[in-house]
C-alpha positions in Angstrom: 96.8 -23.3 49.8 94.2 -25.2 51.8 91.4 -24.1 49.7 93.1 -24.5 46.5 94.0 -28.4 48.0 90.0 -28.4 49.1 88.8 -27.7 45.6 91.1 -30.0 43.9 89.5 -32.6 45.8 92.8 -33.2 47.8 91.5 -33.1 51.3 94.7 -34.6 53.5 97.0 -31.9 51.5 94.2 -29.2 52.4 93.7 -30.4 56.0 97.8 -29.9 56.4 97.5 -26.2 55.1 94.4 -25.5 56.8 95.8 -26.9 60.4 99.3 -24.9 59.5 97.4 -21.5 59.2 95.0 -22.2 62.1 98.2 -22.6 64.3 99.6 -19.4 62.8 96.2 -17.5 63.5 96.0 -18.7 66.8 99.6 -17.9 67.7 98.8 -14.4 66.8 95.2 -14.2 68.2 93.6 -13.8 65.0 90.2 -15.1 65.4 88.9 -13.7 62.2 91.4 -15.9 60.6 91.0 -18.6 62.8 87.3 -18.9 62.0 88.1 -18.4 58.3 90.2 -21.5 58.6 88.2 -23.4 60.8 85.1 -22.7 58.1 87.3 -24.5 55.5 88.7 -27.3 57.5 84.4 -27.7 58.1 84.2 -28.1 54.1 87.2 -30.4 54.0 84.9 -33.0 56.2 81.8 -32.0 54.7 82.9 -32.9 51.2 83.8 -36.6 52.0 80.4 -36.7 54.1 81.6 -36.8 57.5 79.3 -34.9 58.6 79.6 -34.8 62.2 83.2 -33.6 62.1 82.1 -31.1 59.3 79.6 -29.7 62.0 81.9 -29.4 64.9 84.5 -27.0 62.9 81.3 -25.2 61.2 80.1 -24.6 64.8 83.4 -23.7 66.3 84.0 -21.2 63.1 80.7 -19.5 64.0 81.7 -19.0 67.5 84.8 -16.9 66.1 82.7 -15.4 63.6 80.1 -13.9 65.5 82.9 -12.9 68.3 84.4 -10.5 65.9 80.9 -9.5 64.3 82.0 -10.8 60.5 78.3 -11.0 59.3 79.1 -11.9 55.7 81.2 -14.8 56.9 78.6 -15.7 60.0 76.0 -16.1 57.2 78.4 -18.3 55.1 78.6 -20.4 58.4 75.2 -20.8 58.8 74.8 -21.9 55.2 77.1 -24.5 55.9 75.7 -26.0 59.3 72.5 -26.1 57.3 73.8 -28.2 54.3 75.0 -30.7 57.1 71.4 -30.9 58.0 
């Protein structure tokens, strides 16, 4: 749901669902899921040009994604970080 709202340019609704998902993933210890959600949150903050906040979330996503050896999403996260700069 968070991604859907992000793509529809409804950042408040997107963040509401992303944060709910993040709590659930953290509650069950799913670092891959955390990384995916954190990347989505970074993308939400990237769109309104809040680059500092976007970078914070992308970097946290990168730590999670490299920690679970998710190479595809790690590459996607580096792309997001590069876009910030």
